[in-house]
C-alpha positions in Angstrom: 6.7 34.5 136.6 3.9 35.3 139.1 0.4 34.3 138.0 -0.9 37.9 138.0 1.9 38.9 135.6 1.2 35.9 133.4 -2.4 36.8 133.1 -1.6 40.4 132.3 0.9 39.4 129.6 -1.4 37.0 127.9 -4.9 38.4 128.6 -5.5 39.6 125.0 -4.8 36.1 123.7 -6.9 34.5 126.5 -9.9 36.7 125.5 -9.5 35.9 121.8 -9.4 32.1 122.6 -12.4 32.5 124.8 -14.1 34.4 121.9 -13.3 31.6 119.4 -15.4 29.3 121.5 -18.3 31.8 122.0 -18.5 32.4 118.3 -19.5 28.7 117.7 -23.3 28.4 118.5 -23.0 25.0 120.2 -26.6 24.7 121.2 -27.1 21.0 122.1 -30.9 20.9 122.1 -31.3 22.1 118.5 -30.5 19.6 115.7 -29.5 22.5 113.4 -26.4 23.0 115.5 -25.1 19.5 115.2 -22.1 20.6 113.1 -21.4 23.4 115.5 -21.1 20.9 118.3 -18.3 19.1 116.4 -16.6 22.4 115.5 -16.6 23.4 119.2 -15.2 20.1 120.3 -12.4 20.4 117.7 -11.7 24.0 118.9 -11.3 22.8 122.5 -9.1 19.9 121.4 -6.8 22.5 119.7 -6.8 24.9 122.7 -6.0 22.2 125.2 -3.0 21.0 123.1 -1.8 24.6 122.9 -2.2 25.0 126.7 0.2 22.2 127.3 -1.6 18.8 127.0 0.6 16.2 125.3 -2.5 14.4 123.9 -6.0 15.6 123.0 -8.6 13.8 120.9 -12.2 13.8 119.9 -14.0 10.7 121.2 -17.4 9.7 119.7 -20.4 8.8 121.7 -24.0 8.0 120.9 -24.7 11.7 121.0 -22.3 14.7 120.8 -18.6 14.0 120.9 -16.4 14.2 124.0 -13.0 15.9 124.1 -10.4 14.0 126.1 -6.9 15.5 126.8 -4.1 14.6 129.2 -0.9 15.9 130.6 1.6 13.5 132.2 3.9 15.2 134.6 7.4 14.7 133.4 8.4 13.4 136.9 6.8 10.1 136.0 5.6 8.0 133.1 2.4 6.8 134.9 -0.7 8.2 136.4 -0.1 6.3 139.7 2.8 7.8 141.7 1.7 11.4 141.8 -1.8 12.9 142.1 -4.1 12.9 139.1 -6.8 15.5 138.6 -9.7 15.0 136.2 -11.1 18.3 135.0 -14.7 18.2 133.7 -16.5 20.9 131.8 -19.1 21.1 129.0 -19.0 23.0 125.7 -22.7 23.1 124.9 -24.9 26.1 125.7 -28.5 27.0 126.0 -30.5 28.7 123.2 -30.3 32.5 123.0 -33.9 33.3 122.4 -35.5 35.8 122.9 -33.0 37.6 120.8 -34.7 41.0 121.2 -33.7 41.1 124.9 -30.0 40.9 124.2 -28.1 44.2 124.2 -25.4 42.8 121.9 -24.9 39.8 119.6 -25.0 36.7 121.9 -22.5 34.9 119.6 -19.9 37.7 119.7 -18.2 38.6 123.0 -18.8 42.2 124.1 -17.0 43.8 127.0 -18.9 46.4 129.0 -18.2 47.7 132.5 -15.7 45.0 133.4 -17.9 42.2 132.2 -17.9 40.0 129.1 -21.3 39.4 127.6 -22.2 36.5 125.4 -24.0 33.1 125.5 -21.6 30.8 127.3 -19.7 33.7 128.8 -20.1 31.9 132.2 -21.9 28.6 131.6 -19.6 26.9 130.8 -17.1 28.3 128.3 -16.0 31.1 130.6 -15.5 28.8 133.6 -13.9 26.1 131.5 -11.4 28.7 130.2 -10.5 29.4 133.9 -9.5 25.8 134.2 -7.6 25.8 130.9 -5.6 28.9 131.6 -4.7 27.9 135.2 -3.5 24.6 133.8 -1.5 26.5 131.0 0.2 28.8 133.6 1.2 25.9 135.8 2.6 23.9 132.8 4.3 26.7 130.9 6.1 28.0 134.1 7.2 24.5 135.0 5.2 24.4 138.3 2.8 21.5 137.5 3.3 18.6 139.8 0.1 16.8 139.1 -1.1 14.6 136.2 -4.1 16.2 134.6 -6.9 14.8 132.5 -9.6 16.8 130.8 -13.1 15.4 129.8 -15.4 18.0 128.1 -18.8 17.0 127.0 -21.4 18.5 124.6 -24.7 17.4 126.2 -24.8 18.9 129.8 -27.6 21.3 128.9 -29.8 18.4 127.8 -29.1 16.2 130.8 -25.9 14.4 129.7 -27.6 11.4 128.2 -24.4 9.9 126.8 -22.1 10.6 129.8 -22.8 7.6 132.1 -22.2 5.1 129.2 -19.0 6.9 128.3 -17.8 6.8 131.9 -18.6 3.1 132.1 -16.7 2.4 128.9 -13.6 4.4 129.9 -13.1 3.8 133.6 -9.4 3.2 133.3 -8.8 6.1 130.9 -10.5 8.5 133.3 -9.1 7.1 136.5 -8.1 10.0 138.9 -7.7 11.0 142.5 -10.1 13.9 142.4 -12.5 15.5 139.8 -12.4 19.3 139.5 -15.4 21.1 138.1 -16.0 24.8 137.5 -19.7 25.0 136.6 -21.3 26.4 139.8 -21.5 29.8 141.5 -20.3 31.7 144.5 -22.5 33.4 147.1 -21.1 36.7 146.0 -18.1 38.6 144.6 -17.1 39.6 148.1 -18.2 36.3 149.6 -16.4 33.5 148.0 -17.7 30.1 148.5 -17.2 26.5 147.5 -20.2 24.4 146.6 -20.3 21.4 148.9 -23.7 20.0 148.0 -26.2 19.8 145.2 -29.8 18.7 145.1 -30.9 15.8 142.9 -33.8 16.0 140.5 -36.9 14.0 139.4 -39.0 15.3 136.6 -42.3 14.1 135.1 -45.0 14.9 132.5 -48.6 14.2 133.6 -51.4 13.6 131.2 -55.0 13.5 132.4 -57.6 12.2 129.9 -61.4 12.6 130.2 -64.0 12.4 127.4 -63.1 11.3 123.9 -63.3 14.9 122.6 -63.7 18.4 123.9 -67.2 19.0 125.1 -69.5 22.0 125.3 -69.3 23.2 128.9 -73.0 24.2 128.9 -74.2 20.8 127.8 -71.8 18.7 129.8 -70.5 21.0 132.6 -71.4 19.6 136.0 -72.1 16.1 134.6 -68.6 15.1 133.4 -65.3 15.4 135.2 -63.1 18.2 133.7 -59.5 16.9 133.3 -58.1 20.3 134.1 -60.1 20.5 137.3 -59.0 17.0 138.2 -55.3 17.7 137.5 -55.5 20.9 139.7 -57.1 18.9 142.5 -54.5 16.3 142.4 -51.5 18.6 142.3 -52.9 20.7 145.1 -52.5 17.7 147.4 -48.8 17.2 146.8 -47.6 19.9 149.3 -49.4 20.4 152.6 -49.9 23.7 154.4 -46.6 23.2 156.3 -44.6 22.9 153.1 -44.2 19.2 153.5 -44.4 16.9 150.4 -47.1 14.3 150.9 -45.7 11.6 148.5 -45.7 8.3 150.6 -42.2 7.4 152.0 -40.8 10.6 150.5 -38.8 11.5 153.5 -37.6 8.0 154.5 -34.0 8.7 153.4 -33.8 12.4 153.9 -31.0 13.1 156.4 -31.3 15.9 158.9 -29.1 18.9 158.4 -26.2 18.6 160.8 -26.2 21.3 163.5 -22.6 22.3 162.5 -23.8 22.9 158.9 -26.8 24.8 160.1 -24.5 27.1 161.9 -22.4 27.6 158.8 -25.5 28.4 156.7 -26.5 31.0 159.3 -23.1 32.8 158.6 -24.0 33.3 155.0 -24.9 37.0 154.4 -28.5 37.0 153.5 -31.1 39.8 153.5 -34.5 38.2 153.3 -36.3 41.5 152.6 -33.9 42.3 149.8 -34.4 38.8 148.5 -38.2 39.2 148.4 -37.9 42.7 146.7 -35.4 41.4 144.1 -37.9 38.8 142.8 -41.1 40.8 143.5 -42.8 38.7 146.2 -44.5 39.7 149.5 -43.6 36.6 151.4 -41.4 33.5 151.3 -42.9 30.0 151.6 -41.4 26.6 152.4 -41.1 23.7 154.7 -41.9 24.7 158.3 -38.9 24.8 160.7 -36.2 25.8 158.2 -34.7 29.0 157.0 -35.0 30.2 153.4 -31.3 29.3 152.7 -31.9 25.8 154.2 -35.0 25.3 152.2 -33.5 26.1 148.9 -30.3 24.0 149.3 -30.6 21.3 152.0 -34.3 20.3 151.8 -36.3 18.8 149.0 -39.0 20.7 147.1 -41.9 20.1 144.7 -42.9 22.4 141.9 -45.3 22.6 139.0 -43.1 23.8 136.1 -45.9 24.1 133.5 -49.6 23.3 133.1 -51.9 23.5 130.1 -55.0 22.2 128.4 -58.3 23.4 126.9 -58.7 26.8 125.1 -56.1 29.5 125.8 -56.5 31.6 122.7 -57.9 35.1 122.3 -61.5 35.6 123.4 -63.7 32.9 125.0 -64.6 29.4 124.1 -66.8 27.5 126.5 -65.2 24.1 126.3 -64.7 21.2 128.7 -61.3 19.9 127.5 -60.6 16.3 126.8 -57.1 16.4 128.1 -54.9 18.3 130.6 -51.1 18.3 131.0 -48.5 19.4 133.5 -44.8 19.2 133.9 -43.6 18.8 137.5 -40.4 18.3 139.3 -38.9 17.5 142.7 -35.5 18.7 143.9 -34.1 16.0 146.0 -31.3 15.9 148.6 -28.4 13.6 149.2 -29.4 10.0 150.0 -32.7 10.2 148.1 -32.8 7.9 145.1 -34.5 9.6 142.2 -35.8 6.3 140.7 -37.4 5.3 143.9 -39.0 8.7 144.3 -40.2 8.6 140.7 -42.0 5.2 141.3 -43.6 6.5 144.5 -44.8 9.7 142.8 -46.3 7.8 139.8 -48.2 5.4 142.2 -49.4 8.4 144.3 -50.8 10.3 141.3 -52.8 7.2 140.4 -54.2 7.0 143.9 -55.1 10.7 143.8 -56.9 10.5 140.5 -60.7 10.9 140.8 -63.1 8.7 139.0 -64.0 9.8 135.5 -60.5 10.5 134.3 -57.4 8.5 133.3 -53.9 9.4 134.4 -50.6 8.8 132.7 -47.3 9.9 134.3 -44.1 9.8 132.2 -40.7 10.2 133.9 -38.6 12.7 131.9 -35.2 12.7 133.6 -33.6 12.6 137.0 -30.4 12.4 139.0 -29.0 12.0 142.5 -27.9 14.8 144.9 -24.3 15.1 146.1 -22.5 16.2 149.2 -18.7 16.7 149.4 -16.8 16.3 152.7 -14.8 19.4 153.7 -12.0 17.5 155.4 -10.3 15.9 152.4 -7.0 17.2 151.0 -8.6 18.3 147.7 -11.1 20.4 149.5 -8.5 22.0 151.6 -6.4 22.8 148.5 -9.4 24.4 146.9 -10.0 26.4 150.1 -6.4 27.7 149.9 -6.9 28.6 146.3 -10.0 30.8 147.0 -8.3 32.3 150.0 -5.2 33.3 147.9 -7.3 34.7 145.1 -10.1 36.5 147.0 -8.3 37.4 150.3 -10.7 35.5 152.5 -11.5 31.9 153.4 -14.5 30.7 151.3 -17.7 29.6 153.0 -18.8 26.0 152.5 -22.3 26.1 151.0 -24.7 23.7 149.5 -26.6 25.0 146.4 -30.1 24.3 145.4 -29.5 23.4 141.8 -28.8 19.9 140.3 -25.9 18.6 138.4 -26.8 14.8 138.2 -23.5 13.9 136.6 -21.6 14.7 139.8 -23.2 11.7 141.6 -22.5 9.6 138.5 -18.8 10.5 138.6 -18.6 9.2 142.2 -20.7 6.0 141.5 -18.7 5.0 138.3 -15.2 6.5 138.8 -15.1 6.1 142.6 -13.7 9.5 143.5 -15.0 12.8 144.9 -15.6 16.0 143.0 -14.5 19.5 144.1 -16.9 22.2 142.7 -14.7 25.3 142.2 -17.3 27.5 140.6 -16.8 31.2 139.9 -20.3 32.2 138.7 -22.4 35.0 140.2 -26.1 35.4 140.3 -25.9 38.5 138.2 -24.2 36.5 135.4 -27.7 35.5 134.2 -26.8 32.1 132.9 -29.4 30.6 130.5 -30.9 34.1 130.1 -30.4 37.0 127.7 -27.3 39.1 128.4 -25.4 36.3 130.1 -22.0 37.6 131.3 -18.9 37.0 133.3 -17.2 39.4 135.7 -13.6 39.7 134.3 -12.1 40.4 137.7 -13.7 37.3 139.1 -12.5 35.4 136.0 -8.9 36.4 136.6 -9.2 35.5 140.3 -10.6 32.1 139.2 -7.4 31.4 137.3 -5.3 32.4 140.4 -7.5 30.2 142.6 -7.2 27.1 140.4 -3.4 27.6 140.0 -3.1 27.6 143.8 -5.2 24.5 144.0 -2.7 22.6 141.9 0.2 23.8 144.0 -1.5 22.8 147.2 -2.9 19.5 146.0 0.4 18.3 144.7 1.9 18.6 148.2 
């Protein structure tokens, strides 16, 4: 049976199974949903068995449980003689607040104008279903010539704190030739793309302490250093007027963008005026000598994510605050070590601190960047998959976001990852009214099915 016919014949069931996952509020950052995490893991275990896995189990961790499943191709009794694909996904989702901005119940799938709306519609329950249903089709129609393993986690949205230890403890179980992930996006519905690079991340909280209590700004202003003023002064020195980050040794390991890749980036359809209008800005800003698309994918960046202190309530209060706080982050590129960058940043903040205040910098979390070569068999198989499904060869494109676990996979399991993502910008992941384009979702199933056929060759 052709893949399009299989999808048509089983789509009602596919949607119901998708909905059975969406209806479980698996919000990993909220303790009240602990039982929901276990329910969602169990539902995935059940669905993977029904899709064709011969084995599926819930595996405990120090945090939320993992779902592990496997399919051994009947051609062999081992995972050695034919290719083995490890499929990774996550079953946890972001909170849904603010609820009043949702046009429908976020925990109940709603189909409107060819899109399915719900929390997790894309990230990552919708994209994980693409993987599950492509696998099902290949197994049920007798076409699968790969061994397949699945590892689904429930902590990706909180930084995957249990994943590295789990990988370390199960190296042999998870051994594979390639890792396949659908948790990224394409450039556009008419411009399919494969993510070939991700930026790393380093994140800190800064605390600046001044006097032992809030002070009257009339009695003490001008005589005592204001922690908020000090914090603003320090942060203003992190990026210079050319958009360069001033942390010492920050660029030591930053590799130049290869000219061939710069030419590929230049082929990506991009309207800078439309980009500015869409987000309501008058001008773009970034590192001198690079285009907007290069800046937000291939070059590092520094941002203040939040800053607070003093009085922010209604009316006025003339106070010189005792403390000031900020949360800041760096997006890093391949070859930068987030732990080294973190140490350099902490030292730098202490050197920038003026007299009269004390500074404490606390690392929050971080991860490495990742770049996938485009000349390996798995990448070419993915390329064929997109071309079959979307009718055109996908562009290779680095993306600006971070998925630190991808670098961990390579470090611990020793194999590359192919990022076959089918998200779109308008899917609004993490936001109210998250959705998935159903046409793209169907094409995703086709693309992954073709990947298996090509990779098994």
